[in-house]
All heavy atoms as TSV, in Angstrom:
chain	resi	resn	atom	element	x	y	z
A	1	MET	N	N	-3.872	15.595	2.528
A	1	MET	CA	C	-3.333	14.373	3.078
A	1	MET	C	C	-3.032	13.404	1.936
A	1	MET	O	O	-3.882	13.133	1.107
A	1	MET	CB	C	-4.345	13.743	4.050
A	1	MET	CG	C	-3.898	12.412	4.573
A	1	MET	SD	S	-5.054	11.588	5.695
A	1	MET	CE	C	-5.043	12.680	7.084
A	2	LYS	N	N	-1.809	12.896	1.908
A	2	LYS	CA	C	-1.440	11.905	0.895
A	2	LYS	C	C	-2.022	10.554	1.270
A	2	LYS	O	O	-2.104	10.210	2.438
A	2	LYS	CB	C	0.072	11.792	0.799
A	2	LYS	CG	C	0.695	12.970	0.118
A	2	LYS	CD	C	1.867	12.508	-0.692
A	2	LYS	CE	C	2.441	13.700	-1.412
A	2	LYS	NZ	N	2.756	13.425	-2.763
A	3	LYS	N	N	-2.399	9.785	0.247
A	3	LYS	CA	C	-2.945	8.447	0.475
A	3	LYS	C	C	-2.098	7.425	-0.255
A	3	LYS	O	O	-1.814	7.570	-1.440
A	3	LYS	CB	C	-4.395	8.380	0.013
A	3	LYS	CG	C	-5.295	9.242	0.860
A	3	LYS	CD	C	-6.743	9.042	0.536
A	3	LYS	CE	C	-7.561	9.949	1.448
A	3	LYS	NZ	N	-8.975	9.737	1.293
A	4	TYR	N	N	-1.711	6.394	0.482
A	4	TYR	CA	C	-0.917	5.296	-0.047
A	4	TYR	C	C	-1.738	4.020	0.063
A	4	TYR	O	O	-2.515	3.855	1.014
A	4	TYR	CB	C	0.391	5.153	0.731
A	4	TYR	CG	C	1.214	6.420	0.706
A	4	TYR	CD1	C	1.121	7.355	1.727
A	4	TYR	CD2	C	2.063	6.691	-0.352
A	4	TYR	CE1	C	1.857	8.528	1.702
A	4	TYR	CE2	C	2.809	7.859	-0.402
A	4	TYR	CZ	C	2.694	8.773	0.630
A	4	TYR	OH	O	3.417	9.936	0.594
A	5	THR	N	N	-1.565	3.111	-0.888
A	5	THR	CA	C	-2.363	1.891	-0.922
A	5	THR	C	C	-1.472	0.692	-1.207
A	5	THR	O	O	-0.619	0.743	-2.093
A	5	THR	CB	C	-3.435	1.981	-2.033
A	5	THR	OG1	O	-4.119	3.224	-1.912
A	5	THR	CG2	C	-4.441	0.863	-1.907
A	6	VAL	N	N	-1.689	-0.398	-0.448
A	6	VAL	CA	C	-1.027	-1.677	-0.708
A	6	VAL	C	C	-2.097	-2.618	-1.248
A	6	VAL	O	O	-3.080	-2.898	-0.566
A	6	VAL	CB	C	-0.392	-2.258	0.570
A	6	VAL	CG1	C	0.118	-3.675	0.324
A	6	VAL	CG2	C	0.739	-1.370	1.060
A	7	VAL	N	N	-1.905	-3.055	-2.496
A	7	VAL	CA	C	-2.878	-3.936	-3.155
A	7	VAL	C	C	-2.146	-5.033	-3.921
A	7	VAL	O	O	-1.006	-4.848	-4.332
A	7	VAL	CB	C	-3.789	-3.165	-4.144
A	7	VAL	CG1	C	-4.665	-2.163	-3.438
A	7	VAL	CG2	C	-2.982	-2.483	-5.216
A	8	PRO	N	N	-2.815	-6.173	-4.139
A	8	PRO	CA	C	-2.195	-7.208	-4.970
A	8	PRO	C	C	-2.324	-6.836	-6.445
A	8	PRO	O	O	-3.214	-6.062	-6.814
A	8	PRO	CB	C	-3.018	-8.457	-4.647
A	8	PRO	CG	C	-4.357	-7.934	-4.267
A	8	PRO	CD	C	-4.100	-6.617	-3.591
A	9	ASN	N	N	-1.460	-7.417	-7.280
A	9	ASN	CA	C	-1.642	-7.210	-8.720
A	9	ASN	C	C	-2.837	-8.040	-9.180
A	9	ASN	O	O	-3.510	-8.682	-8.372
A	9	ASN	CB	C	-0.363	-7.547	-9.497
A	9	ASN	CG	C	-0.016	-9.020	-9.481
A	9	ASN	OD1	O	-0.584	-9.815	-8.738
A	9	ASN	ND2	N	0.948	-9.391	-10.287
A	10	LYS	N	N	-3.093	-8.038	-10.470
A	10	LYS	CA	C	-4.298	-8.679	-11.020
A	10	LYS	C	C	-4.469	-10.133	-10.588
A	10	LYS	O	O	-5.551	-10.552	-10.212
A	10	LYS	CB	C	-4.254	-8.589	-12.547
A	10	LYS	CG	C	-5.605	-8.675	-13.197
A	10	LYS	CD	C	-5.489	-8.591	-14.711
A	10	LYS	CE	C	-5.437	-7.154	-15.166
A	10	LYS	NZ	N	-5.521	-7.029	-16.627
A	11	ASP	N	N	-3.386	-10.923	-10.620
A	11	ASP	CA	C	-3.499	-12.338	-10.258
A	11	ASP	C	C	-2.919	-12.656	-8.874
A	11	ASP	O	O	-2.673	-13.809	-8.546
A	11	ASP	CB	C	-2.878	-13.232	-11.320
A	11	ASP	CG	C	-1.436	-12.858	-11.624
A	11	ASP	OD1	O	-0.903	-11.921	-10.991
A	11	ASP	OD2	O	-0.832	-13.505	-12.495
A	12	ALA	N	N	-2.691	-11.631	-8.056
A	12	ALA	CA	C	-2.217	-11.749	-6.669
A	12	ALA	C	C	-0.877	-12.477	-6.537
A	12	ALA	O	O	-0.640	-13.194	-5.583
A	12	ALA	CB	C	-3.281	-12.417	-5.798
A	13	THR	N	N	0.013	-12.272	-7.518
A	13	THR	CA	C	1.336	-12.878	-7.438
A	13	THR	C	C	2.373	-11.905	-6.881
A	13	THR	O	O	3.411	-12.332	-6.381
A	13	THR	CB	C	1.813	-13.375	-8.817
A	13	THR	OG1	O	1.784	-12.281	-9.738
A	13	THR	CG2	C	0.937	-14.509	-9.313
A	14	THR	N	N	2.100	-10.602	-6.979
A	14	THR	CA	C	2.963	-9.584	-6.389
A	14	THR	C	C	2.091	-8.526	-5.728
A	14	THR	O	O	0.882	-8.476	-5.929
A	14	THR	CB	C	3.864	-8.908	-7.445
A	14	THR	OG1	O	3.048	-8.264	-8.425
A	14	THR	CG2	C	4.781	-9.906	-8.129
A	15	TRP	N	N	2.745	-7.677	-4.941
A	15	TRP	CA	C	2.034	-6.630	-4.201
A	15	TRP	C	C	2.523	-5.271	-4.661
A	15	TRP	O	O	3.715	-5.066	-4.858
A	15	TRP	CB	C	2.260	-6.813	-2.702
A	15	TRP	CG	C	1.608	-8.068	-2.240
A	15	TRP	CD1	C	2.141	-9.321	-2.246
A	15	TRP	CD2	C	0.265	-8.196	-1.782
A	15	TRP	NE1	N	1.210	-10.217	-1.801
A	15	TRP	CE2	C	0.051	-9.557	-1.508
A	15	TRP	CE3	C	-0.780	-7.296	-1.571
A	15	TRP	CZ2	C	-1.159	-10.044	-1.037
A	15	TRP	CZ3	C	-1.976	-7.781	-1.097
A	15	TRP	CH2	C	-2.159	-9.132	-0.830
A	16	LEU	N	N	1.596	-4.338	-4.823
A	16	LEU	CA	C	1.903	-3.010	-5.321
A	16	LEU	C	C	1.699	-1.967	-4.234
A	16	LEU	O	O	0.727	-2.020	-3.490
A	16	LEU	CB	C	0.998	-2.678	-6.509
A	16	LEU	CG	C	0.996	-3.686	-7.656
A	16	LEU	CD1	C	-0.076	-3.327	-8.668
A	16	LEU	CD2	C	2.355	-3.767	-8.314
A	17	LEU	N	N	2.612	-1.028	-4.172
A	17	LEU	CA	C	2.462	0.147	-3.322
A	17	LEU	C	C	2.121	1.289	-4.258
A	17	LEU	O	O	2.884	1.593	-5.179
A	17	LEU	CB	C	3.757	0.435	-2.561
A	17	LEU	CG	C	3.789	1.714	-1.746
A	17	LEU	CD1	C	2.674	1.742	-0.696
A	17	LEU	CD2	C	5.153	1.881	-1.088
A	18	LYS	N	N	0.950	1.886	-4.063
A	18	LYS	CA	C	0.494	2.971	-4.933
A	18	LYS	C	C	0.406	4.271	-4.142
A	18	LYS	O	O	0.109	4.267	-2.957
A	18	LYS	CB	C	-0.892	2.665	-5.504
A	18	LYS	CG	C	-0.918	1.496	-6.457
A	18	LYS	CD	C	-2.319	1.327	-7.004
A	18	LYS	CE	C	-2.383	0.316	-8.119
A	18	LYS	NZ	N	-3.725	0.283	-8.714
A	19	ILE	N	N	0.631	5.375	-4.838
A	19	ILE	CA	C	0.462	6.706	-4.257
A	19	ILE	C	C	-0.791	7.302	-4.879
A	19	ILE	O	O	-0.933	7.331	-6.101
A	19	ILE	CB	C	1.681	7.604	-4.548
A	19	ILE	CG1	C	2.925	6.981	-3.926
A	19	ILE	CG2	C	1.442	9.007	-4.021
A	19	ILE	CD1	C	4.199	7.713	-4.259
A	20	GLU	N	N	-1.697	7.767	-4.025
A	20	GLU	CA	C	-2.969	8.355	-4.460
A	20	GLU	C	C	-3.752	7.398	-5.358
A	20	GLU	O	O	-4.500	7.820	-6.217
A	20	GLU	CB	C	-2.746	9.700	-5.158
A	20	GLU	CG	C	-2.039	10.747	-4.307
A	20	GLU	CD	C	-2.840	11.228	-3.100
A	20	GLU	OE1	O	-4.076	11.142	-3.116
A	20	GLU	OE2	O	-2.209	11.676	-2.127
A	21	ASP	N	N	-3.543	6.097	-5.194
A	21	ASP	CA	C	-4.229	5.035	-5.937
A	21	ASP	C	C	-4.149	5.225	-7.456
A	21	ASP	O	O	-5.085	4.936	-8.187
A	21	ASP	CB	C	-5.683	4.893	-5.480
A	21	ASP	CG	C	-6.230	3.504	-5.777
A	21	ASP	OD1	O	-5.439	2.544	-5.842
A	21	ASP	OD2	O	-7.449	3.389	-5.964
A	22	VAL	N	N	-2.989	5.726	-7.905
A	22	VAL	CA	C	-2.771	5.917	-9.341
A	22	VAL	C	C	-1.847	4.790	-9.809
A	22	VAL	O	O	-2.085	3.651	-9.498
A	22	VAL	CB	C	-2.167	7.321	-9.612
A	22	VAL	CG1	C	-2.057	7.603	-11.089
A	22	VAL	CG2	C	-3.035	8.391	-8.979
A	23	ALA	N	N	-0.831	5.113	-10.534
A	23	ALA	CA	C	0.116	4.118	-11.031
A	23	ALA	C	C	0.936	3.551	-9.867
A	23	ALA	O	O	1.199	4.247	-8.891
A	23	ALA	CB	C	1.046	4.752	-12.049
A	24	PRO	N	N	1.351	2.291	-9.971
A	24	PRO	CA	C	2.167	1.689	-8.912
A	24	PRO	C	C	3.468	2.455	-8.694
A	24	PRO	O	O	4.124	2.862	-9.650
A	24	PRO	CB	C	2.454	0.290	-9.428
A	24	PRO	CG	C	1.376	0.015	-10.412
A	24	PRO	CD	C	1.029	1.334	-11.024
A	25	TYR	N	N	3.823	2.642	-7.435
A	25	TYR	CA	C	5.058	3.320	-7.063
A	25	TYR	C	C	6.195	2.302	-6.988
A	25	TYR	O	O	7.299	2.549	-7.422
A	25	TYR	CB	C	4.863	4.022	-5.719
A	25	TYR	CG	C	6.100	4.631	-5.144
A	25	TYR	CD1	C	6.642	5.790	-5.683
A	25	TYR	CD2	C	6.734	4.061	-4.041
A	25	TYR	CE1	C	7.790	6.363	-5.150
A	25	TYR	CE2	C	7.869	4.617	-3.497
A	25	TYR	CZ	C	8.395	5.764	-4.050
A	25	TYR	OH	O	9.530	6.323	-3.519
A	26	GLU	N	N	5.866	1.111	-6.403
A	26	GLU	CA	C	6.864	0.067	-6.246
A	26	GLU	C	C	6.160	-1.288	-6.188
A	26	GLU	O	O	5.007	-1.367	-5.790
A	26	GLU	CB	C	7.650	0.311	-4.950
A	26	GLU	CG	C	8.991	-0.325	-4.912
A	26	GLU	CD	C	9.848	0.180	-3.746
A	26	GLU	OE1	O	9.536	1.218	-3.146
A	26	GLU	OE2	O	10.828	-0.496	-3.449
A	27	GLU	N	N	6.879	-2.355	-6.557
A	27	GLU	CA	C	6.298	-3.702	-6.577
A	27	GLU	C	C	7.108	-4.616	-5.666
A	27	GLU	O	O	8.329	-4.527	-5.625
A	27	GLU	CB	C	6.309	-4.240	-8.007
A	27	GLU	CG	C	5.557	-5.522	-8.187
A	27	GLU	CD	C	5.421	-5.907	-9.662
A	27	GLU	OE1	O	5.953	-5.192	-10.530
A	27	GLU	OE2	O	4.785	-6.921	-9.925
A	28	PHE	N	N	6.408	-5.494	-4.919
A	28	PHE	CA	C	7.045	-6.381	-3.949
A	28	PHE	C	C	6.564	-7.808	-4.138
A	28	PHE	O	O	5.454	-8.033	-4.604
A	28	PHE	CB	C	6.707	-5.928	-2.520
A	28	PHE	CG	C	7.163	-4.532	-2.223
A	28	PHE	CD1	C	6.353	-3.449	-2.516
A	28	PHE	CD2	C	8.405	-4.293	-1.660
A	28	PHE	CE1	C	6.769	-2.153	-2.257
A	28	PHE	CE2	C	8.838	-3.005	-1.397
A	28	PHE	CZ	C	8.011	-1.934	-1.694
A	29	ASP	N	N	7.392	-8.771	-3.702
A	29	ASP	CA	C	6.996	-10.173	-3.819
A	29	ASP	C	C	6.145	-10.636	-2.642
A	29	ASP	O	O	5.482	-11.661	-2.729
A	29	ASP	CB	C	8.221	-11.078	-3.985
A	29	ASP	CG	C	9.191	-11.011	-2.819
A	29	ASP	OD1	O	9.116	-10.051	-2.024
A	29	ASP	OD2	O	10.031	-11.914	-2.697
A	30	LYS	N	N	6.150	-9.879	-1.532
A	30	LYS	CA	C	5.354	-10.240	-0.360
A	30	LYS	C	C	4.580	-9.036	0.154
A	30	LYS	O	O	5.061	-7.899	0.094
A	30	LYS	CB	C	6.250	-10.763	0.764
A	30	LYS	CG	C	6.936	-12.054	0.412
A	30	LYS	CD	C	7.697	-12.593	1.587
A	30	LYS	CE	C	8.350	-13.905	1.165
A	30	LYS	NZ	N	8.971	-14.575	2.272
A	31	GLN	N	N	3.383	-9.301	0.675
A	31	GLN	CA	C	2.551	-8.224	1.214
A	31	GLN	C	C	3.250	-7.530	2.372
A	31	GLN	O	O	3.204	-6.303	2.479
A	31	GLN	CB	C	1.197	-8.772	1.667
A	31	GLN	CG	C	0.271	-7.684	2.160
A	31	GLN	CD	C	-0.983	-8.206	2.833
A	31	GLN	OE1	O	-0.958	-9.253	3.464
A	31	GLN	NE2	N	-2.068	-7.484	2.685
A	32	SER	N	N	3.907	-8.281	3.242
A	32	SER	CA	C	4.562	-7.689	4.412
A	32	SER	C	C	5.625	-6.669	4.010
A	32	SER	O	O	5.770	-5.622	4.652
A	32	SER	CB	C	5.170	-8.773	5.296
A	32	SER	OG	O	6.125	-9.526	4.581
A	33	LYS	N	N	6.361	-6.939	2.938
A	33	LYS	CA	C	7.377	-5.992	2.460
A	33	LYS	C	C	6.717	-4.722	1.914
A	33	LYS	O	O	7.216	-3.616	2.124
A	33	LYS	CB	C	8.248	-6.632	1.387
A	33	LYS	CG	C	9.162	-7.710	1.915
A	33	LYS	CD	C	9.996	-8.293	0.793
A	33	LYS	CE	C	10.895	-9.408	1.297
A	33	LYS	NZ	N	11.680	-10.008	0.205
A	34	ALA	N	N	5.609	-4.882	1.219
A	34	ALA	CA	C	4.888	-3.723	0.676
A	34	ALA	C	C	4.332	-2.867	1.807
A	34	ALA	O	O	4.385	-1.631	1.749
A	34	ALA	CB	C	3.768	-4.188	-0.245
A	35	ILE	N	N	3.801	-3.507	2.850
A	35	ILE	CA	C	3.257	-2.769	3.996
A	35	ILE	C	C	4.368	-2.014	4.710
A	35	ILE	O	O	4.211	-0.838	5.053
A	35	ILE	CB	C	2.525	-3.717	4.965
A	35	ILE	CG1	C	1.256	-4.257	4.302
A	35	ILE	CG2	C	2.200	-3.010	6.275
A	35	ILE	CD1	C	0.564	-5.365	5.071
A	36	GLU	N	N	5.498	-2.664	4.916
A	36	GLU	CA	C	6.633	-2.017	5.580
A	36	GLU	C	C	7.092	-0.782	4.814
A	36	GLU	O	O	7.304	0.279	5.389
A	36	GLU	CB	C	7.778	-3.019	5.722
A	36	GLU	CG	C	8.962	-2.492	6.486
A	36	GLU	CD	C	10.074	-3.519	6.633
A	36	GLU	OE1	O	9.768	-4.718	6.725
A	36	GLU	OE2	O	11.251	-3.102	6.645
A	37	ALA	N	N	7.230	-0.919	3.496
A	37	ALA	CA	C	7.644	0.218	2.669
A	37	ALA	C	C	6.585	1.315	2.687
A	37	ALA	O	O	6.909	2.504	2.738
A	37	ALA	CB	C	7.900	-0.245	1.246
A	38	GLY	N	N	5.319	0.925	2.648
A	38	GLY	CA	C	4.229	1.896	2.698
A	38	GLY	C	C	4.207	2.671	4.002
A	38	GLY	O	O	3.972	3.880	4.011
A	39	MET	N	N	4.465	1.980	5.107
A	39	MET	CA	C	4.488	2.659	6.410
A	39	MET	C	C	5.627	3.666	6.484
A	39	MET	O	O	5.441	4.784	6.960
A	39	MET	CB	C	4.601	1.629	7.530
A	39	MET	CG	C	3.344	0.814	7.721
A	39	MET	SD	S	3.487	-0.460	8.978
A	39	MET	CE	C	3.540	0.541	10.459
A	40	LYS	N	N	6.798	3.294	5.981
A	40	LYS	CA	C	7.942	4.212	5.989
A	40	LYS	C	C	7.645	5.442	5.142
A	40	LYS	O	O	7.936	6.569	5.543
A	40	LYS	CB	C	9.194	3.509	5.478
A	40	LYS	CG	C	9.778	2.525	6.453
A	40	LYS	CD	C	11.013	1.863	5.881
A	40	LYS	CE	C	11.558	0.825	6.848
A	40	LYS	NZ	N	12.712	0.116	6.289
A	41	LEU	N	N	7.064	5.225	3.974
A	41	LEU	CA	C	6.746	6.333	3.072
A	41	LEU	C	C	5.675	7.238	3.683
A	41	LEU	O	O	5.793	8.467	3.637
A	41	LEU	CB	C	6.276	5.765	1.731
A	41	LEU	CG	C	6.238	6.697	0.545
A	41	LEU	CD1	C	7.597	7.322	0.266
A	41	LEU	CD2	C	5.751	5.953	-0.674
A	42	ALA	N	N	4.651	6.638	4.267
A	42	ALA	CA	C	3.567	7.414	4.879
A	42	ALA	C	C	4.071	8.213	6.076
A	42	ALA	O	O	3.700	9.375	6.258
A	42	ALA	CB	C	2.429	6.493	5.287
A	43	GLU	N	N	4.928	7.603	6.903
A	43	GLU	CA	C	5.480	8.308	8.067
A	43	GLU	C	C	6.331	9.492	7.637
A	43	GLU	O	O	6.313	10.541	8.280
A	43	GLU	CB	C	6.318	7.357	8.920
A	43	GLU	CG	C	5.477	6.434	9.776
A	43	GLU	CD	C	6.328	5.597	10.710
A	43	GLU	OE1	O	7.115	6.181	11.485
A	43	GLU	OE2	O	6.203	4.363	10.660
A	44	ALA	N	N	7.077	9.333	6.561
A	44	ALA	CA	C	7.960	10.393	6.088
A	44	ALA	C	C	7.200	11.545	5.442
A	44	ALA	O	O	7.742	12.640	5.294
A	44	ALA	CB	C	8.969	9.823	5.096
A	45	ASN	N	N	5.961	11.308	5.062
A	45	ASN	CA	C	5.177	12.329	4.359
A	45	ASN	C	C	3.889	12.676	5.101
A	45	ASN	O	O	2.827	12.778	4.506
A	45	ASN	CB	C	4.853	11.841	2.943
A	45	ASN	CG	C	6.092	11.718	2.107
A	45	ASN	OD1	O	6.716	12.702	1.758
A	45	ASN	ND2	N	6.484	10.491	1.813
A	46	ARG	N	N	3.986	12.847	6.414
A	46	ARG	CA	C	2.813	13.191	7.232
A	46	ARG	C	C	2.233	14.523	6.819
A	46	ARG	O	O	2.988	15.392	6.407
A	46	ARG	CB	C	3.213	13.269	8.708
A	46	ARG	CG	C	3.592	11.945	9.287
A	46	ARG	CD	C	4.086	12.160	10.710
A	46	ARG	NE	N	4.583	10.921	11.253
A	46	ARG	CZ	C	4.020	10.290	12.281
A	46	ARG	NH1	N	2.993	10.804	12.881
A	46	ARG	NH2	N	4.522	9.162	12.706
A	47	PRO	N	N	0.964	14.764	6.925
A	47	PRO	CA	C	-0.084	13.805	7.277
A	47	PRO	C	C	-0.381	12.902	6.087
A	47	PRO	O	O	-0.393	13.338	4.943
A	47	PRO	CB	C	-1.280	14.680	7.610
A	47	PRO	CG	C	-1.090	15.895	6.782
A	47	PRO	CD	C	0.407	16.091	6.673
A	48	SER	N	N	-0.588	11.628	6.389
A	48	SER	CA	C	-0.853	10.664	5.322
A	48	SER	C	C	-1.645	9.478	5.863
A	48	SER	O	O	-1.826	9.324	7.060
A	48	SER	CB	C	0.459	10.190	4.701
A	48	SER	OG	O	1.253	9.569	5.687
A	49	GLN	N	N	-2.066	8.644	4.920
A	49	GLN	CA	C	-2.889	7.491	5.274
A	49	GLN	C	C	-2.447	6.307	4.418
A	49	GLN	O	O	-2.184	6.458	3.227
A	49	GLN	CB	C	-4.351	7.839	4.998
A	49	GLN	CG	C	-5.354	6.873	5.538
A	49	GLN	CD	C	-6.756	7.400	5.328
A	49	GLN	OE1	O	-7.151	7.655	4.194
A	49	GLN	NE2	N	-7.488	7.584	6.399
A	50	LEU	N	N	-2.371	5.121	5.038
A	50	LEU	CA	C	-2.000	3.897	4.332
A	50	LEU	C	C	-3.182	2.937	4.409
A	50	LEU	O	O	-3.619	2.571	5.494
A	50	LEU	CB	C	-0.767	3.253	4.974
A	50	LEU	CG	C	-0.322	1.908	4.396
A	50	LEU	CD1	C	0.120	2.065	2.944
A	50	LEU	CD2	C	0.796	1.308	5.231
A	51	MET	N	N	-3.706	2.558	3.232
A	51	MET	CA	C	-4.804	1.595	3.154
A	51	MET	C	C	-4.232	0.269	2.680
A	51	MET	O	O	-3.482	0.233	1.701
A	51	MET	CB	C	-5.887	2.089	2.200
A	51	MET	CG	C	-6.587	3.331	2.712
A	51	MET	SD	S	-7.947	3.849	1.666
A	51	MET	CE	C	-7.057	4.473	0.265
A	52	ILE	N	N	-4.601	-0.809	3.362
A	52	ILE	CA	C	-4.067	-2.134	3.073
A	52	ILE	C	C	-5.204	-3.058	2.634
A	52	ILE	O	O	-6.225	-3.148	3.320
A	52	ILE	CB	C	-3.358	-2.713	4.308
A	52	ILE	CG1	C	-2.245	-1.764	4.751
A	52	ILE	CG2	C	-2.809	-4.108	4.014
A	52	ILE	CD1	C	-1.708	-2.043	6.129
A	53	PHE	N	N	-4.997	-3.725	1.506
A	53	PHE	CA	C	-5.985	-4.653	0.958
A	53	PHE	C	C	-5.399	-6.060	0.935
A	53	PHE	O	O	-4.186	-6.228	0.808
A	53	PHE	CB	C	-6.401	-4.224	-0.454
A	53	PHE	CG	C	-7.202	-2.966	-0.470
A	53	PHE	CD1	C	-6.581	-1.727	-0.442
A	53	PHE	CD2	C	-8.583	-3.015	-0.501
A	53	PHE	CE1	C	-7.325	-0.562	-0.448
A	53	PHE	CE2	C	-9.332	-1.849	-0.514
A	53	PHE	CZ	C	-8.707	-0.617	-0.483
A	54	ASP	N	N	-6.264	-7.083	1.028
A	54	ASP	CA	C	-5.803	-8.469	0.965
A	54	ASP	C	C	-5.824	-8.980	-0.470
A	54	ASP	O	O	-6.145	-8.233	-1.405
A	54	ASP	CB	C	-6.612	-9.370	1.902
A	54	ASP	CG	C	-8.067	-9.528	1.505
A	54	ASP	OD1	O	-8.453	-9.150	0.374
A	54	ASP	OD2	O	-8.845	-10.048	2.326
A	55	GLU	N	N	-5.511	-10.273	-0.647
A	55	GLU	CA	C	-5.427	-10.849	-1.996
A	55	GLU	C	C	-6.761	-10.884	-2.732
A	55	GLU	O	O	-6.809	-11.050	-3.942
A	55	GLU	CB	C	-4.815	-12.256	-1.957
A	55	GLU	CG	C	-5.588	-13.272	-1.154
A	55	GLU	CD	C	-5.296	-13.212	0.349
A	55	GLU	OE1	O	-4.343	-12.548	0.771
A	55	GLU	OE2	O	-6.061	-13.831	1.101
A	56	ASN	N	N	-7.867	-10.695	-2.018
A	56	ASN	CA	C	-9.199	-10.639	-2.628
A	56	ASN	C	C	-9.654	-9.204	-2.879
A	56	ASN	O	O	-10.828	-8.959	-3.144
A	56	ASN	CB	C	-10.218	-11.367	-1.747
A	56	ASN	CG	C	-9.881	-12.820	-1.581
A	56	ASN	OD1	O	-9.534	-13.491	-2.551
A	56	ASN	ND2	N	-9.969	-13.325	-0.367
A	57	HIS	N	N	-8.733	-8.261	-2.718
A	57	HIS	CA	C	-9.005	-6.835	-2.893
A	57	HIS	C	C	-10.009	-6.313	-1.872
A	57	HIS	O	O	-10.760	-5.366	-2.152
A	57	HIS	CB	C	-9.457	-6.509	-4.326
A	57	HIS	CG	C	-8.403	-6.772	-5.343
A	57	HIS	ND1	N	-7.458	-5.837	-5.684
A	57	HIS	CD2	C	-8.105	-7.870	-6.065
A	57	HIS	CE1	C	-6.652	-6.340	-6.588
A	57	HIS	NE2	N	-7.014	-7.590	-6.834
A	58	GLU	N	N	-10.047	-6.941	-0.695
A	58	GLU	CA	C	-10.897	-6.460	0.401
A	58	GLU	C	C	-10.025	-5.691	1.374
A	58	GLU	O	O	-8.913	-6.113	1.695
A	58	GLU	CB	C	-11.573	-7.645	1.086
A	58	GLU	CG	C	-12.555	-8.376	0.193
A	58	GLU	CD	C	-13.171	-9.587	0.872
A	58	GLU	OE1	O	-13.011	-9.767	2.086
A	58	GLU	OE2	O	-13.816	-10.365	0.151
A	59	GLN	N	N	-10.541	-4.564	1.858
A	59	GLN	CA	C	-9.771	-3.717	2.742
A	59	GLN	C	C	-9.504	-4.419	4.068
A	59	GLN	O	O	-10.415	-4.915	4.715
A	59	GLN	CB	C	-10.519	-2.408	2.990
A	59	GLN	CG	C	-9.692	-1.407	3.745
A	59	GLN	CD	C	-10.377	-0.058	3.804
A	59	GLN	OE1	O	-10.985	0.384	2.867
A	59	GLN	NE2	N	-10.284	0.572	4.955
A	60	GLN	N	N	-8.227	-4.453	4.475
A	60	GLN	CA	C	-7.825	-5.058	5.744
A	60	GLN	C	C	-7.703	-4.008	6.835
A	60	GLN	O	O	-7.903	-4.308	7.990
A	60	GLN	CB	C	-6.482	-5.761	5.605
A	60	GLN	CG	C	-6.551	-7.093	4.921
A	60	GLN	CD	C	-5.206	-7.786	4.971
A	60	GLN	OE1	O	-4.179	-7.174	4.671
A	60	GLN	NE2	N	-5.197	-9.051	5.334
A	61	GLY	N	N	-7.305	-2.813	6.462
A	61	GLY	CA	C	-7.116	-1.785	7.480
A	61	GLY	C	C	-6.627	-0.478	6.904
A	61	GLY	O	O	-6.234	-0.393	5.743
A	62	ILE	N	N	-6.679	0.537	7.766
A	62	ILE	CA	C	-6.212	1.882	7.417
A	62	ILE	C	C	-5.354	2.374	8.576
A	62	ILE	O	O	-5.756	2.245	9.733
A	62	ILE	CB	C	-7.374	2.864	7.203
A	62	ILE	CG1	C	-8.237	2.422	6.025
A	62	ILE	CG2	C	-6.866	4.280	6.997
A	62	ILE	CD1	C	-9.462	3.301	5.809
A	63	GLN	N	N	-4.197	2.933	8.262
A	63	GLN	CA	C	-3.344	3.535	9.274
A	63	GLN	C	C	-3.128	4.987	8.897
A	63	GLN	O	O	-2.854	5.304	7.744
A	63	GLN	CB	C	-2.018	2.808	9.372
A	63	GLN	CG	C	-2.168	1.390	9.876
A	63	GLN	CD	C	-0.819	0.737	10.112
A	63	GLN	OE1	O	0.238	1.312	9.881
A	63	GLN	NE2	N	-0.857	-0.484	10.589
A	64	THR	N	N	-3.264	5.855	9.882
A	64	THR	CA	C	-3.078	7.287	9.661
A	64	THR	C	C	-1.815	7.734	10.370
A	64	THR	O	O	-1.552	7.346	11.502
A	64	THR	CB	C	-4.305	8.067	10.189
A	64	THR	OG1	O	-5.471	7.558	9.539
A	64	THR	CG2	C	-4.173	9.555	9.908
A	65	PHE	N	N	-1.045	8.543	9.681
A	65	PHE	CA	C	0.219	9.058	10.222
A	65	PHE	C	C	0.209	10.565	10.259
A	65	PHE	O	O	-0.433	11.207	9.479
A	65	PHE	CB	C	1.398	8.590	9.363
A	65	PHE	CG	C	1.535	7.099	9.305
A	65	PHE	CD1	C	0.881	6.372	8.325
A	65	PHE	CD2	C	2.292	6.426	10.232
A	65	PHE	CE1	C	1.008	5.000	8.252
A	65	PHE	CE2	C	2.427	5.056	10.173
A	65	PHE	CZ	C	1.775	4.339	9.190
């Protein structure tokens, strides 16, 4: 199962979409845009999981596709 992660950068000014929690796949100016892109990517690569973190690096939720 592939794992995708939406996390803020170091100073929470941009949002990163990561694959397998390695190097950033794509960078966004808003969390909502990163989540949307992550959901599309996760849906296209089932079975997969999208983990979403807030600006404090605390887990907000997990979605499984």
